N, C-alpha and C positions, 0 to 999 in steps of 0.2 A: 502494499499500501504507500501509496507517496507521501510524504510530510506535509501535514497542514500549512506550516510555514510556508513551505515553496509554495501553493495555492495561493494563499493569503497575499505572497508578496508577487506574484502572477497578475491575479486580479486588482492589485495595486498598480502595477507599472501600466496594465492595460487602462484601468481608467485614468494616469496621469496621462494619456494618449490623445482623451477625447479634448474636443474644443472646450473651452471656459465657458463659454453658454451654457452647460449643460452642470454646470458648478451646484446648483441644487440639488440635482438628481443624484451628483456622484455618490452618494453612499448607497442609494439604490441599486445604482447601475453597479457598483463593487461588489456590492451581497451576490447579485444577478449573476455576474463573469464569475467570481467564486465560485456558486452552487453548478454554471453551467461546466467550468473545468474539473469539477470535484466529479461531477455526471461522467463527463468526459474520460476523464484518467483512471474511474473507477473500472470502466468496461475495458479498458485497455489490458487488467491484470499485471499492473507495472509491481515490481518488488523493488525493496530501499537495496543501497549498495550491500548494505550489510548481511542484507539475505542472501545477496547475488555472492558476497566473497566466501560465505559461509559453503553454499553448494559448490562452489569452485573448489574448496579445498575437500571438503568431501569427495568428489568426483576426482582430484589427482592421488585423495587416497585410496580410493575403489581401483585406479588404473595401477597402482603399485601394487596392489596386493593381487590384483589380474596377472600382472608380469610376474610376481612371485610363483604363482599357482601355476603359470603356465611352465615355468623353468622347471618349479619341481617337476611336473606331469612329464617335460621331456627326460630329465631325468632317472626317474621310473621308468620311462620306455625304456632309455636305452642300456638302464639294469637289466630288464626283461629280456633283452635281445642275446645276453650275456648267458 
């Protein structure tokens, strides 16, 4: 899930780009933009960098274990031949 602060900051940046004439509506526009961003980003099934890093580390350990098991299997097969 994306950080709420990121969504708030994006909402502020977008509302800051609006013309000065909508100043009275800025709070409403910002809230609507924030809600739209939250809904859109939620549909994208994004993960945090921390979650990504954890999964990357887990995948690396899994690859290392697989390589170890493949080597052990190769050794066992060679022993059976003799």
